[in-house]
N, C-alpha and C positions, 0 to 999 in steps of 0.2 A: 593266891587270890585273896589276900587279906587275912584276917584272922579266923574267918569262917571256913569250916572244913567240909568240903562236899565230896561224899563217896564217888568214886568214878562211874559207877552205874547209874547214880542219880544225875550226874551231870550229862551222860550220854542220853538219858530218858528225856531231860529237858531240851537239849539241843536237837534231838531227833524229832521233836514235834513239828508238825507243819507249820513253817512261817517263822520259828524262832530264830534260826540262823539268819535268816534273811533280815529280820527285825533289827538284831544287833548290828549287822553289816550295814544296813541303810543308815542306821543312827550314826555310826562311826564315819562312814563316807561323806555324810552331810553335816559334820560339825558337832556331832554327839547330842544335839538338841534339836528336836522336831515336834511339830504339833501332831496330835492324834489324826488329823486329816491327812497330814503329808505321809505318816506311816501307813495309815490305812490305804492310801493310793498305791503304795508299794506292795503291801502284804494282804490286801483284801482276799478273802474273807476272814482271815485269821488274826488281824491286827489286835483286836481287844483281848482276845484269849491268850495271845502271845505276851502281850504287855502284863497282863495279870500275872502270868507265870514269872516273867522275868522280874517283876516288882516284888513278888512275894519271895523271891530268892535273893534279891538285893543287887540285881544286874542293872535295872533302871530305877529311876525315881520319877514321880509325878509331880509336876510344879504345885499343884494345889493338894492339900491334904484332903481328908475326907473319905468317905466310903465309896467302894467301888459299886454298891449296890444301886446307886442312882445312874450308873452308866458313865459314859466318858464324852465330854464335850468335844467338838471337832477342834476348838482352839486350846485345849489342854495341852501343856508342853510335856514332853518326856526327855529325860536326861540320861545317857548312858553313864553309869557310875565307873569308879575306878575298876571295880571287880568285873564289870561288864566288858570294859576295854581289854582287861587282861585276859578274860575268857576269850574274846575274839582273836587276840594275839596268838594264844595257844592253840586255838582251833584251826587258824589259818597255818600254823606250823604243821599240825597234823594233816590238814589238807594237801600241803605240798608233799609231805612224806608219802601220803596215799597215792598221789599222783605218780610220784617216782616208783613206789612199790609196784604199781599197777603196770609200768613200762618195763619192768625188769624181766629177763628171759628166765621162765621157769622150766627146769628140766623135766622131762616127762617121768611120770611115776613108774616104778618097777612093777610089773604085774606079776602076780603070784600064779605060777602054772602048775 
Protein backbone atom coordinates (compact mmCIF):
# COMPACT_ATOMS: atom_id res chain seq x y z
CA UNK A 1 0.00 0.00 0.00
CA UNK A 2 2.45 2.56 -1.18
CA UNK A 3 5.51 3.66 0.74
CA UNK A 4 3.74 4.07 4.04
CA UNK A 5 3.87 1.14 6.45
CA UNK A 6 0.89 0.27 8.61
CA UNK A 7 1.28 -2.38 11.29
CA UNK A 8 -1.43 -5.00 10.96
CA UNK A 9 -2.98 -4.21 14.33
CA UNK A 10 -3.29 -0.53 13.32
CA UNK A 11 -5.07 -1.44 10.09
CA UNK A 12 -7.40 -3.84 11.89
CA UNK A 13 -8.22 -1.11 14.40
CA UNK A 14 -9.02 1.34 11.60
CA UNK A 15 -11.17 -0.97 9.50
CA UNK A 16 -12.89 -2.38 12.58
CA UNK A 17 -14.40 0.98 13.47
CA UNK A 18 -18.11 1.40 12.71
CA UNK A 19 -18.69 2.50 9.13
CA UNK A 20 -15.07 2.53 7.91
CA UNK A 21 -15.26 -0.57 5.69
CA UNK A 22 -18.64 0.58 4.42
CA UNK A 23 -17.23 4.04 3.62
CA UNK A 24 -14.40 2.78 1.43
CA UNK A 25 -16.70 0.20 -0.17
CA UNK A 26 -19.28 2.85 -1.10
CA UNK A 27 -16.57 5.10 -2.54
CA UNK A 28 -15.16 2.27 -4.65
CA UNK A 29 -18.54 1.03 -5.87
CA UNK A 30 -19.62 4.49 -6.96
CA UNK A 31 -16.53 5.60 -8.87
CA UNK A 32 -14.06 6.56 -6.12
CA UNK A 33 -15.44 10.12 -5.77
CA UNK A 34 -18.52 11.11 -3.75
CA UNK A 35 -19.82 14.14 -1.91
CA UNK A 36 -20.05 14.11 1.83
CA UNK A 37 -23.86 14.08 1.50
CA UNK A 38 -23.73 10.93 -0.64
CA UNK A 39 -21.40 9.17 1.79
CA UNK A 40 -23.42 10.31 4.79
CA UNK A 41 -26.59 8.87 3.24
CA UNK A 42 -24.89 5.44 3.19
CA UNK A 43 -22.86 5.56 6.39
CA UNK A 44 -24.89 7.82 8.71
CA UNK A 45 -24.20 8.56 11.57
CA UNK A 46 -20.53 7.60 11.20
CA UNK A 47 -19.58 9.33 7.94
CA UNK A 48 -17.65 12.34 9.23
CA UNK A 49 -15.75 10.33 11.84
CA UNK A 50 -14.89 7.64 9.25
CA UNK A 51 -13.74 10.17 6.67
CA UNK A 52 -11.56 11.94 9.23
CA UNK A 53 -9.90 8.66 10.15
CA UNK A 54 -9.45 7.55 6.54
CA UNK A 55 -8.07 10.96 5.52
CA UNK A 56 -5.61 11.01 8.42
CA UNK A 57 -4.28 7.64 7.27
CA UNK A 58 -4.10 8.61 3.58
CA UNK A 59 -6.91 6.34 2.36
CA UNK A 60 -9.13 9.22 1.19
CA UNK A 61 -8.52 12.82 0.16
CA UNK A 62 -10.82 15.75 0.57
CA UNK A 63 -11.34 17.95 -2.49
CA UNK A 64 -10.86 21.15 -0.58
CA UNK A 65 -8.01 21.76 1.79
CA UNK A 66 -8.47 23.43 5.07
CA UNK A 67 -9.27 22.46 8.58
CA UNK A 68 -11.70 19.80 9.72
CA UNK A 69 -12.47 22.12 12.65
CA UNK A 70 -15.08 23.92 10.56
CA UNK A 71 -16.92 20.68 9.81
CA UNK A 72 -17.72 19.28 6.40
CA UNK A 73 -19.98 20.84 3.81
CA UNK A 74 -22.49 18.49 2.14
CA UNK A 75 -20.98 19.27 -1.28
CA UNK A 76 -17.38 18.51 -0.27
CA UNK A 77 -15.94 15.81 -2.49
CA UNK A 78 -14.02 12.85 -1.11
CA UNK A 79 -11.75 10.73 -3.28
CA UNK A 80 -10.54 7.22 -2.57
CA UNK A 81 -6.74 7.23 -2.90
CA UNK A 82 -4.65 4.47 -4.47
CA UNK A 83 -3.80 3.29 -0.95
CA UNK A 84 -7.52 3.21 -0.09
CA UNK A 85 -8.33 1.20 -3.22
CA UNK A 86 -5.54 -1.25 -2.45
CA UNK A 87 -6.71 -1.57 1.14
CA UNK A 88 -10.20 -2.45 -0.06
CA UNK A 89 -8.83 -5.02 -2.53
CA UNK A 90 -6.90 -6.71 0.25
CA UNK A 91 -9.85 -6.57 2.66
CA UNK A 92 -12.10 -8.18 0.05
CA UNK A 93 -9.57 -11.00 -0.33
CA UNK A 94 -9.55 -11.43 3.45
CA UNK A 95 -13.36 -11.38 3.46
CA UNK A 96 -13.45 -14.13 0.80
CA UNK A 97 -10.97 -16.22 2.79
CA UNK A 98 -13.02 -15.73 5.97
CA UNK A 99 -16.18 -16.89 4.20
CA UNK A 100 -14.38 -19.94 2.88
CA UNK A 101 -12.83 -20.66 6.27
CA UNK A 102 -16.19 -20.43 8.03
CA UNK A 103 -17.68 -23.07 5.69
CA UNK A 104 -14.98 -25.66 6.25
CA UNK A 105 -15.70 -28.68 8.37
CA UNK A 106 -13.89 -28.47 11.66
CA UNK A 107 -13.21 -31.80 13.34
CA UNK A 108 -14.41 -31.98 16.95
CA UNK A 109 -11.76 -31.31 19.56
CA UNK A 110 -10.49 -34.21 21.57
CA UNK A 111 -11.64 -34.05 25.14
CA UNK A 112 -9.26 -34.83 27.96
CA UNK A 113 -10.75 -37.41 30.26
